[in-house]
C-alpha positions as CSV (number, residue, x, y, z in Angstrom):
1,M,10.6,182.0,49.7
2,K,7.1,183.1,50.2
3,K,6.2,186.0,52.4
4,V,4.0,185.1,55.2
5,R,1.7,187.5,57.1
6,L,1.0,186.6,60.7
7,G,-2.4,187.5,62.3
8,G,-2.6,187.5,66.1
9,L,-6.0,187.0,67.6
10,D,-6.9,187.7,71.2
11,V,-10.3,185.8,71.4
12,H,-12.9,186.7,73.9
13,A,-16.6,185.6,74.2
14,E,-17.9,188.7,72.4
15,T,-14.9,190.2,70.6
16,I,-11.6,189.4,69.0
17,A,-8.6,191.9,69.2
18,V,-6.6,191.7,66.0
19,A,-3.0,192.6,65.1
20,V,-0.9,191.6,62.1
21,A,2.9,191.2,61.6
22,E,4.1,191.7,58.1
23,A,6.9,189.7,56.5
24,D,9.1,192.8,56.7
25,G,8.7,193.0,60.5
26,E,6.1,195.7,60.7
27,V,3.4,195.1,63.3
28,R,0.1,196.8,63.1
29,W,-2.9,196.9,65.4
30,L,-6.1,196.4,63.3
31,G,-8.6,196.8,66.1
32,V,-11.4,194.8,67.6
33,I,-14.0,192.8,65.7
34,P,-17.1,190.9,66.9
35,N,-16.5,187.3,67.7
36,R,-18.8,186.1,64.9
37,E,-18.2,183.8,62.0
38,E,-18.9,186.5,59.3
39,S,-16.5,189.0,61.0
40,V,-13.7,186.5,60.9
41,R,-14.4,185.6,57.3
42,K,-14.2,189.2,56.3
43,L,-11.0,189.6,58.2
44,V,-9.4,186.7,56.5
45,R,-10.4,188.0,53.1
46,K,-9.0,191.4,54.0
47,L,-5.6,190.0,55.1
48,G,-5.1,188.0,51.9
49,P,-4.6,184.5,50.5
50,G,-4.6,181.7,53.0
51,E,-1.3,180.3,51.8
52,Q,0.3,183.6,52.8
53,L,-1.5,183.9,56.1
54,Q,-0.8,182.2,59.4
55,A,-2.8,182.9,62.6
56,C,-2.0,182.5,66.2
57,Y,-4.6,182.8,69.0
58,E,-5.3,181.5,72.4
59,A,-6.7,178.0,72.3
60,G,-9.0,178.4,75.3
61,P,-12.7,177.8,75.4
62,T,-13.4,180.7,73.1
63,G,-10.7,179.9,70.6
64,Y,-11.5,176.4,69.4
65,V,-14.4,177.5,67.2
66,R,-12.1,180.0,65.5
67,Y,-9.6,177.2,64.9
68,W,-12.1,175.1,63.1
69,Q,-13.3,178.2,61.1
70,L,-9.8,179.3,60.1
71,T,-8.9,175.8,59.1
72,A,-12.0,175.6,56.9
73,L,-11.1,178.9,55.3
74,G,-7.7,177.6,54.4
């Protein structure tokens, strides 16, 4: 059974608030990043391999672009 890390993203027009839940149940607040493609790319690299990472976010008007980007990043 693979361990999955869950990233929670609260997406706003200019910023994204980020938290992560570890496989062992620990939840950590990671802070706020700019709502920019490069910032999200760095976050995904920091959190680890895509096959061990799942993301949840609000799918409103500011979330769809992030969905496409996260999908492209694997």
